[in-house]
N, C-alpha and C positions, 0 to 999 in steps of 0.2 A: 504494500500500500504506500503510495507516494505521499510526500508531505504536502500540506496545504500551502498554496501560494499566498503568503502573508501580505505581500505588497498589494495584491488585489483586494484582500480583506480591508486593509487600511484605506485604500482608495474608496471602497464602497461605503465605509462608515464615516468618512470625512467629506464625501462628495457634496458640493453645493446644490446638486440636482435634487429632485423630489425624493423624500424619505422612502417612498415605496420602491423606487429604483435602487436606492442604496441597500435596502433590506434584501431585495432580490439578488443583487450582485454578491452580497455577503454570503448568502446560502448557496448561490451558484458556485462560488469559488470554493466553498467548503466541500460541495459535492465533487468538484473537479479534482480535489486533492486525493480522492480515492479512485479515480478513473482506472479501470482495469483490475481493481481489486476483487470485485465480485465475480463468481464463476457460475456456470450453469448448474442447476440443481435438479435433483430428482423430484418429480411432482409428488412423490409419496412422502418424503421425509423432510424436505427443506434443507438437507445436507448435500454437499457436492457429490457428483458422480452418480452412477446408476441410471436405470431407465424409468424409474417410477412405477415399476410393475412388480406385483407380488406373486403372480401365478403364471404358469407357462402359457405361451401364445401358440396359436396354430401356425404351422410352418409357413413363412412368407407373408404373414399378416402384418400390415403397417403398425408400427409401434408409436405410442404417444411420445411427443417430443420432450427433450429436456427444456425446462423453463429456467430463466435467469433467477438466481437466488434473491435478487432485489424484489421479486414478486411475492416473497414469502415472509411470514413472521419469524421463521426459523425457531419455533418453539415458544415464542412469546404468547402469553395467554390473552392479552387484550391490546388493542390499538387506542392511543390517546390522541385527541385533536387539540391543537394549541392555536390560539389567536394571539398574534404578537403585534407590538408597536416598536418601530415603524411597521406599516401594514405588511403582514406576512402570515401565512397559515402553514403549520407544520403537523406531521404525524410521527409518532414515536411508538416503539414497543421495546420491552426489555426481555430478550430471550433467556437470560440468566443473570446472575448477580454481578457479572463482570462487564456486560455489554449493553449498549443502547443503540438500536437501529433507528435512523432518522430519515424521513422522507420530506423533501422540500417540493416546491413547484416544478423543479427541473430534474429531480432524480433522488438518489438515496446514498447514504453513507453509514458507517458504523463507528461509534465512539467507544473508548475504553473507560471503565470506571477508575476514578482517581480518589485519593484520600481527600476528605472534606471535613471541616470542623462541624458542619451542620448540613443536613440535607443530603442529596445524592448528586455527585458531580461526575461528569463524563468529559473526556478530552480527546482531541485529535489535532496534533500540531499546535498551532497557536489559537485554536478555537475551543471553547468549553461550554457545555450546557449544564446548568446547575438547577436542580429541582427542589423546591420546598413545598410539599403538599400540592396545592392546586396552582402554585405559582412557579415560574421558571424564568431563567435568563440565559440567553446565548451571548457569549462575550468574546471579544478579541482585545488587543492592547488599546485600541482607540475608540471603542464603542460597544453597544450591546442592543439586543432585542429584549424587550420585556414582554413576557408571555403569560397567559392565563389559560387554565384547562377549560375547554369548551364542552367536550363530550368524550365518552369512551364506549367501546363495544368489544365484546368477546370475539376473538379471532375465529374465522371459519375453519372448521376441521372436518375430517371424514365422518364424524359422528352425525353431522347434519347432511353431508353430501358424500356418502360412502363410495360412489363410483366416479367422483370427479377429481381431476388434477388442477382445475382452475374454475372459479365461479365469478360471474359478474352480473350486475343488474343496473337498471336505470328506470326513469319515470317519464310519464307523459309522452307516449303511452307506456304503461308498465311492461317491462320485459326483463328476462334473465337468460343467461347463457351458461352452460356447463360443458367443459371439455372432458371427454371420457379419459380416465387415467390409464387405460390399457390399449386403446386404439386411436386412430386419427379421425375421430368423429366428434361432433359437437351437437348439442341439443339447444335449440332456440325456442323459448316460450315467450310469445308476444301477445299483443292485444289483451293485456290484463289477464293472461292465462287462457284465452280462448283459442289460441293457435299454437300448436306444437309441431316443430319440424326438426328433423335430424339431417345433418350434412356430413359428407366426407370432406376433409380439408387437407391442405398442404401448407407447409411453412414457406412463405415467400421470402422472408428475411428475418434475421435475428441479430441482435447486438447485445453483448454482455457488458458488465461493468456498472458503474454508478448511474449512468443514463440508459439503462437497459431498455430494449424495445424488441417486440416480436410482432410480425404481421402474418396473419393467417388468411388464406383465400380458399374459396370453394365455388365450383361451377356445377355441383351435383344437385342443386335445388331448382325451384321454379325460376329463381332470379339469382344473379351473381351475389356473392356475399364476401365481405372483407372485414376482418376484425383486427384492429390496431391496438396493441397493448404497450403502454409506456410506464415505466417506474416513475412514481411521483405522488406527492400528497394529493389525495382525492377525497371529496366530501359529497355525500349523498345530497342532492339539491332539494330534498324535502325534509329529511331528518337531520342532516348535518353530520351524520356518523362518518368516522374516518376509515379510509382504505389506502393501500399502498400502490395501487395501479390505476392509471387513467385509461379508460376504454372508449374507443370510438367504433361503432358497429354500423357498417354500410350494407344495406340489404335492398337491392333494387334501387328504387328512388328514395328510400328512407335513409336518414343519417341520424343515428341515435348516439347519445353520450351517457356514460355511466362510470361506475367504479368496480374494481375487482380485486381478487386476491388468490394466490396460489393456495390450494387446499392440501394440508398435510396431516399426518397421523397425530392424534392427540398424545402428548407425552405424559 
């Protein structure tokens, strides 16, 4: 994992431009500091390597793809949504006592726990996130984001979606998508549950690392389908609940937006 570009952080926090831009640059440079650090992960466990499959497949059957680790909680039990000043929204989870996973508008990174006199402190290079109950601060040498806990939700696991490697949903109209964890098929439930369609898909492109992205396409249905997954802080536009992946679903003439998460076994 490479070091954070501190000069970029300082420029962001002392810029005379709008505070929103400064905050965005701050977290963008934080994310850039870990570019290339995340690796593809098994859809089943959230740990690197493997195929995400627990049972043998028929010979020659297409296998579910490896998903970037930035799509997963990696064992974290809940996601937390933070509203910060200057204007910035963050998502975090703590997979264990030593790590904090952080998603910003532009990607993800992981901070390591450090000694703190009070509260919980996590650091990466010259950046630190310190939490005190429902309050938190993201700091560098020249400035900080002041954050408040907005909402939390339990991470999505196989207990709720036993056959899924990835789950996403959106609103207006209500829809959800599940990727099968053993084959290259996905199920789209749309029109508030009135329509259910299953598609065979292929991976058009994949990028790992802090700004992980995966694009899936299918021509097996009545209309072409494309699913664009990007690691980044995402919030349900009705409930405000936090997710680690931004999802754009294009189906025929429809263009839907929502949030998603890699589904992993409950630890």
